N, C-alpha and C positions, 0 to 999 in steps of 0.2 A: 464622796466615796471613792471619785477618781484620783483625787490628791492623797488618799491612803493608799492606793494600789501601787500608785506611783513611787511614793516614799519607802514601801517595803522592798519594789524592784531594785530602787537605788542601793539600799542598805543590804539587801541580797548581792548585789554585783559587786559591792567594795568590800564585802567579807571574804569571797572567793577570788584568788586573782588568777586571771587568765593568762594561757601562755601566750608568749610574744609572737613566736614563729608556729604555723600550723604546717604540717607535712602532709600532702594527700597522696604520696608515695603508696602504694599498694603492696603488701607482702603477701607473697604465694603462700596459700595454704598448704597442706599436706597433702590434697588431693591433686593439685597442680601438677606437682613433681611425679605422682603416679600416673596420671594421663598422658604427661608429656611422652613418656619413654615408649610407651605403644604406638602412639603416632608418629615418632621419629622410626620405630621398626617398620611400621605400615609404610611409610614412604620409600623406605629403603628396598624394601621387598616388592615394591611396586616398580621401582626404579630397575631392580635388578630383572625384574621380569620384563621390562619393557625392552632393556638391554641384550637380553636372552631372545627376546622375539625379533628384534631387530637384526641380531647378529646373523640368523639361518634365513635363506631364501625361501619364499614360498613356492610350493612344488607346481612343477608345470602343468601337471593334469587339472590342477585345481583352477588355474588361470587359464587354461585352453579354452577358448571358443566362450569366452565369457560375455561376448556381445549377443550371441543368441541366446546363452542360458541365464542371464541375468533378471529378466523379467519373470522366468518360471520358478526362479529361487525363491524359497519361504523368506521373509523380512527377517528373522534371524539370522538365517545363513548369511544373507545380504548385508547384514549389520556386521556379523563377525569377520565376513572376508573385507569388508572396509576398513574395521580396527586392525586387522592384521597389516593391511597394506599401510594404513597411517602409521602403524609403528615402525614398519620397513623405512617409511619415508623420513623417519627421523634421522638415520644416518647419513652419511655421505650418497649423494646419487649415484656417483659413480660405482657404487658398490652395489645398486640394484640391476636385477637383471633385464631384459629388454622387454620381456614378458610382463614384468611387475610394472614398469614404466607404461605400458602400453594398457593394461588394467587398471592403473589409478587414473590415468586421463582418460579412458573410456568410461569409469565409473563416474569421475568427477563432472565431465563435460560431454557423454555421449547422449545419443537421442532417445532417451528413456524417461519414464515417469512424465513431468510436465513438460519435458522438451521433446516428446516423440512426434513423429511425421502425424499429420491426419491422416485418415483413411483415404483410398482412392475414391474420387467422385464426390468428396465432400463439398469443394466449390460449387459445382455443378447444382448439388441438393440446396445449397444455402441459395445460389442465384435464381433458382425454380422457386423457391419459399417466398424469395423477397418480390419476385414478379406475381405471385400468388396474391400477396398481401396486398401489392399495389392496385391490383386489378378489384379485388375487394373493396378498398377504399374509394376507388373512382365510382363502383357500383352504388355505394352508399352515400357517396356526394350526388348523384344524379337523382337518386331515388328521393332524397331529402329536398332536392329544388322542383322535383316533378310535382311534389305536394305543398311545395312553400306557397305563400302569398304572392301577388305581384309586389313589384321593387316600389317603395315610396315615390312620390311626385317629385321630392327633392333629388331623387339620383337620376333626372334627366338632363340631357343636355342643355334644353333651354333653360330650365331653373339654374344649373351652374353658370350658363354665361351670364344670367340676370346677376348672379352673386358676382361674377367678375366686374360688370357695369356697378355695381352697388359698392366694392371694393375701391374701385378707382375713383369715385365720386367722394368717398370718406376718407381717402388717402390712407387706407390699412396698409400696415407694414411698408413706409417708405423707403426704407434702408436697404433691403434685399428681396423684397417681395413683390407683390403683382404692381405696387404703386410707386416703385423705384425708377430711376431714369434708365433708360434701356432694357427694360424687361423685355423677353422676348418667350417666356413659357407660355403654357395653356393657361394658366391660372387654377379656377377650380374647375374646370372642364374636365372630366374624366369619365364620361359615361355617353353611350348613344343616343340619338334621339328619340324622343318619347313614341311609342307607338300609338296610331292614330286607330280608335276602335269604333 
């Protein structure tokens, strides 16, 4: 069955000649030329509007006191003013008025939004909260230790000194530990002596 299908395929391929070179160049359809014209017109209209907007300075009353009014402006007016300034900045900066330069700098780098100054007394409130939470954590620590069981016998100074003797006798860690030459540390001793009851 496979041999029959292969022989048919070979017969068909030899019957229809294939072109030697295929071209993958796309030919634009009729809609491409129709759509291209309005796109170019839209771009030229937008560039003319930008050019017209950038030729005329923004009125001084619009920019006067922008530092005080910026936060109170609605977001749409903020965006419109920023777009006007952005369009104005596309021309030579020597043509900008001083008010426009100041407003553009203040809107871009001024202390508003995420760069605004913290309210007065905020650092003191933060410091007081940190102290409050530290006091709470110390109180919790002492409450837990007040109700805790006594320390195990291995946490006594006598047990830890016996551990030092065992380590010396068994030569534990002879390179840089308690059994090394010239060791001057405390070894395993880290607790106070055992309380006698």
